[in-house]
C-alpha positions in Angstrom: 42.0 -1.9 14.3 39.5 -3.8 12.2 40.3 -7.6 12.1 40.7 -9.2 8.7 39.4 -12.6 9.6 35.8 -13.8 10.0 36.1 -14.2 13.8 38.7 -12.9 16.2 39.7 -13.1 19.9 37.5 -11.6 22.6 39.4 -8.8 24.4 38.8 -7.8 28.0 37.3 -4.4 27.1 34.8 -6.1 24.8 33.9 -8.6 27.5 33.1 -5.7 29.9 31.1 -3.9 27.2 29.1 -7.0 26.5 28.3 -7.5 30.2 27.0 -4.0 30.3 24.8 -4.7 27.2 23.5 -7.9 28.6 22.5 -6.4 31.9 20.9 -3.4 30.4 18.8 -5.4 27.9 17.7 -7.8 30.6 16.0 -4.7 32.1 15.0 -3.0 28.9 12.6 -5.7 27.6 10.4 -6.1 30.7 10.3 -2.3 31.3 8.9 -1.6 27.9 6.6 -4.6 28.1 5.1 -3.1 31.3 4.7 0.1 29.3 2.3 -1.7 27.0 4.3 -1.1 23.8 3.0 -3.4 21.0 6.4 -3.4 19.2 10.0 -3.0 20.1 13.0 -2.6 17.8 16.6 -3.4 18.4 19.3 -2.4 16.0 22.9 -3.7 16.1 24.7 -1.5 13.7 28.0 -3.4 13.4 26.8 -6.9 14.3 29.8 -9.0 13.4 29.8 -12.8 13.1 27.9 -13.5 16.4 30.8 -15.4 18.0 34.4 -15.0 19.0 37.3 -17.4 18.6 36.8 -18.9 22.0 33.1 -19.5 21.4 31.9 -16.5 23.4 28.7 -14.9 22.2 28.8 -11.7 20.2 26.4 -8.8 20.7 23.6 -10.3 18.5 23.5 -13.5 20.5 23.7 -11.6 23.7 20.7 -9.5 22.7 18.6 -12.5 21.5 19.3 -14.4 24.8 18.4 -11.4 26.8 15.0 -11.6 25.2 14.7 -15.4 25.4 15.8 -15.6 29.0 13.1 -13.3 30.4 11.3 -15.1 33.3 8.0 -13.8 31.9 7.6 -13.9 28.1 7.6 -10.6 26.3 4.2 -10.1 24.6 5.3 -7.4 22.1 6.3 -8.0 18.6 10.1 -7.6 18.8 12.2 -6.9 15.7 16.0 -7.4 15.8 18.0 -5.8 13.0 21.6 -7.0 12.7 23.6 -5.1 10.2 26.9 -6.6 9.0 28.6 -5.4 5.8 31.0 -8.3 5.5 29.3 -11.2 3.8 31.3 -13.9 5.4 30.7 -12.6 8.8 27.0 -12.2 8.0 26.8 -15.8 6.9 28.5 -16.9 10.2 26.0 -14.8 12.1 23.1 -16.5 10.4 24.7 -19.9 11.3 24.9 -18.8 15.0 21.3 -17.6 15.0 20.1 -20.9 13.4 22.1 -22.9 16.0 20.5 -20.9 18.8 17.0 -21.5 17.5 17.7 -25.2 17.0 17.9 -25.6 20.7 15.7 -22.8 21.8 12.7 -22.4 19.5 12.1 -19.0 18.1 9.0 -17.4 19.5 6.4 -16.2 16.9 6.7 -12.6 18.1 10.5 -12.5 17.7 11.5 -11.3 14.2 15.2 -11.4 13.2 16.6 -9.6 10.2 20.2 -9.9 9.1 21.2 -7.1 6.7 24.3 -8.2 4.8 26.5 -6.5 2.3 25.9 -2.9 3.2 27.0 -0.8 6.2 25.1 0.8 9.0 24.9 4.2 7.4 23.3 2.7 4.3 20.8 0.3 6.1 19.6 1.8 9.4 17.0 4.1 7.8 15.4 1.2 5.8 15.5 -0.9 9.0 13.4 1.7 10.8 11.1 2.6 8.0 8.7 -0.3 8.5 8.3 0.4 12.2 5.8 3.0 13.6 7.4 6.1 15.3 6.0 5.2 18.6 7.9 1.8 18.7 10.8 2.0 21.2 14.2 1.7 19.6 17.5 0.6 21.2 20.5 0.9 19.0 24.0 -0.5 19.6 26.5 1.3 17.5 29.9 -0.4 17.9 32.1 0.2 14.9 35.8 -0.4 14.2 36.9 3.3 13.9 34.7 6.3 13.3 33.4 6.1 9.7 29.8 5.5 8.9 28.2 6.6 12.2 27.0 10.1 11.4 25.3 12.3 14.0 22.4 12.4 11.6 21.9 8.7 12.2 22.0 9.2 16.0 19.3 11.9 15.5 17.1 9.5 13.4 17.5 6.7 16.0 16.7 9.0 18.9 13.7 10.6 17.1 11.3 8.0 18.4 8.9 7.8 21.4 11.6 6.0 23.3 14.8 6.0 21.3 18.1 5.1 22.9 21.7 4.6 21.6 24.8 3.0 23.1 27.8 4.2 21.1 31.3 2.8 21.2 33.2 6.1 20.6 36.7 5.0 19.4 38.6 7.8 21.0 42.1 6.5 20.5 41.7 6.2 16.7 39.7 9.4 16.4 42.3 11.4 18.3 45.1 9.9 16.2 43.5 10.9 12.9 41.7 14.1 13.9 44.1 16.3 11.9 44.4 14.0 8.9 43.7 16.0 5.8 41.6 13.3 4.2 39.3 12.8 7.1 37.5 16.2 7.3 34.2 15.0 5.8 34.1 11.9 8.0 34.6 13.9 11.1 32.1 16.5 10.0 29.6 13.7 9.8 30.6 12.0 13.0 30.2 15.2 15.1 27.5 16.8 13.0 29.4 20.1 12.8 32.8 21.5 12.0 33.6 22.6 15.5 36.0 19.6 16.0 38.6 21.5 13.8 39.5 23.8 16.7 40.4 20.8 18.8 43.3 19.8 16.7 45.3 22.7 18.0 44.8 21.9 21.7 47.4 20.2 24.0 46.7 16.5 24.6 44.7 16.7 27.9 42.5 19.5 26.7 42.1 17.9 23.3 40.9 14.6 24.9 38.2 16.4 27.0 37.3 18.6 24.0 36.7 15.6 21.7 34.6 13.8 24.3 32.6 16.8 25.4 31.8 17.9 21.9 30.3 14.5 21.0 28.2 14.6 24.2 27.0 18.1 23.4 26.0 17.0 19.9 24.0 14.0 21.2 22.0 16.5 23.3 21.6 19.4 20.8 21.5 17.6 17.5 20.4 14.0 18.2 17.8 15.2 20.8 18.8 13.2 23.8 17.7 14.4 27.2 20.3 12.5 29.1 23.8 11.7 28.0 26.5 10.0 30.1 29.8 8.7 28.9 31.9 6.0 30.4 35.7 5.9 30.0 37.3 2.5 29.2 41.0 2.3 30.0 43.4 -0.5 29.4 46.1 -1.9 31.7 48.5 0.9 30.7 45.9 3.4 32.0 45.3 4.8 28.5 41.8 5.5 27.2 40.8 3.0 24.6 37.3 4.3 24.0 34.2 5.9 25.6 30.8 4.3 25.8 28.2 7.0 25.2 24.6 6.3 26.4 21.9 8.6 25.2 18.3 8.4 26.2 15.2 10.6 26.8 14.1 8.5 29.7 15.3 8.8 33.3 14.4 5.2 34.0 16.7 4.1 31.1 19.4 6.2 32.7 18.9 4.5 36.0 19.1 1.1 34.5 22.3 1.9 32.5 23.9 3.0 35.7 22.8 -0.1 37.5 24.5 -2.2 34.7 27.7 -0.1 35.0 27.9 -0.5 38.7 27.3 -4.2 38.7 30.0 -5.3 36.2 33.1 -7.0 37.6 36.2 -5.0 36.7 38.8 -7.5 37.8 39.5 -8.6 34.2 42.2 -6.0 33.4 40.0 -3.2 32.1 38.8 -0.4 34.3 36.0 2.0 33.5 34.6 5.1 35.1 31.9 7.7 34.5 33.7 10.5 32.8 30.8 12.8 32.2 31.9 15.4 34.8 35.7 15.6 35.2 35.3 16.8 38.8 33.3 13.6 39.6 35.5 10.9 38.1 34.3 7.7 39.7 35.5 4.2 39.2 32.7 1.6 39.1 34.1 -0.8 41.6 30.6 -1.6 43.0 31.5 -0.4 46.5 33.1 3.1 46.7 30.5 5.7 47.0 32.5 8.0 49.4 32.8 10.8 46.8 29.0 11.2 46.9 28.9 12.9 50.3 31.2 15.6 49.1 29.2 16.1 45.9 26.0 16.5 47.9 27.5 18.8 50.5 28.8 21.1 47.8 25.6 21.1 45.8 23.1 21.6 48.6 25.2 23.5 51.3 23.1 25.8 53.4 19.8 24.8 51.7 16.7 23.0 52.7 15.9 20.4 50.0 13.3 17.8 49.2 14.9 14.3 49.0 13.2 13.9 45.7 15.3 16.7 44.3 18.4 15.0 45.9 17.5 11.8 44.0 17.0 13.6 40.7 20.3 15.3 41.1 22.1 12.1 41.9 20.6 10.2 39.0 20.9 12.9 36.4 24.0 14.8 37.3 26.4 12.5 39.1 27.8 9.0 38.3 26.0 7.5 41.3 22.7 5.6 41.5 19.5 6.3 43.3 20.3 3.5 45.7 23.4 5.3 46.9 22.3 8.6 48.3 20.1 7.4 51.1 23.0 5.6 52.7 25.1 8.7 52.5 22.3 10.8 54.1 22.0 8.2 56.9 25.6 8.6 57.7 25.4 12.4 57.6 22.4 12.4 59.9 24.0 10.0 62.4 27.3 12.0 62.7 28.0 14.2 65.8 27.4 16.9 65.0 25.0 16.0 62.3 25.8 17.2 58.8 22.1 17.2 57.9 18.8 17.9 59.7 15.5 16.5 58.8 13.0 19.4 58.9 9.8 17.9 57.5 8.8 14.3 57.0 6.0 11.8 57.3 4.8 11.1 60.9 6.5 8.1 62.3 9.6 8.4 60.2 12.5 6.2 61.5 15.8 8.0 61.8 18.0 7.1 58.8 15.1 6.7 56.4 14.1 9.3 53.8 10.7 8.6 52.3 9.5 10.7 49.4 8.6 14.3 50.5 11.1 14.4 53.3 12.9 17.8 53.5 16.5 17.9 54.6 18.7 20.9 55.7 22.3 20.6 54.7 24.6 22.4 57.2 
């Protein structure tokens, strides 16, 4: 539900989402700086007032501080576009930004644009128009509800040399209004197709999966993402509040988003999991990687496989990180009888290590 006041309380699910954003952007800026990009673009499509009732930072301040806090200054020209339709909230956001720069001087290569009075759908294209197509774009799309975030916008944001989007997909509201007779055009735009109409007739469990999977499919086929993962956010009643969809063309971006997910503390009342593959539902509690052995055993049973392919599979097709699989292989090799056998490797390899090029037989 969209709050009516200028600021509002910070909820647990938002706190977790912001921690993911902070951790990801802390990695995003230096990675692109190393890539030699002369310009970077960040778009916050529903920026809000920049602060919560308790004084906690909103997403614009989190993004700015992720840039300012870099141990090594970012040399690229960085443009931050904060879009906020509500004028009072936009004014408060400007105040927050001014207060930040009063104590932390604004670098000359940091350009901040607050777009007020119009919504994301009306502004994003103009925000991108002045930037070259080879400038990397990261967009946070975090609306109240589902209106004004068309799949065509996701396509435009992704249609860059290094375009990425992090979308707050408000499942609970979407599910509730999916069959509403007045919302057909809005859902056509959201999904970029009319296929969602068949989902209205499905039972609840199938409908939930259908809504989620259709949006993921459209990010791949229409928006042009190479990798899409979605993370389920559940409240204390174990009901799905929303999904965070991350879409990228870059495997390294996927790795860094997973790193952010696995490192967030979930003790605050919200739980979240990678929900991309229902057969691999994994809670990100930072420790439990036990499911990965079963996933690897099923995928590679009876085959001889290069560990580089194992890593690719883990990163691109499972909820787990590239840091997880070698520990699993080590345990499988040490078991009696061993669950894997190393058939080709570098001379002098130590047992329990798997340098690039190592070939492993799964029994």
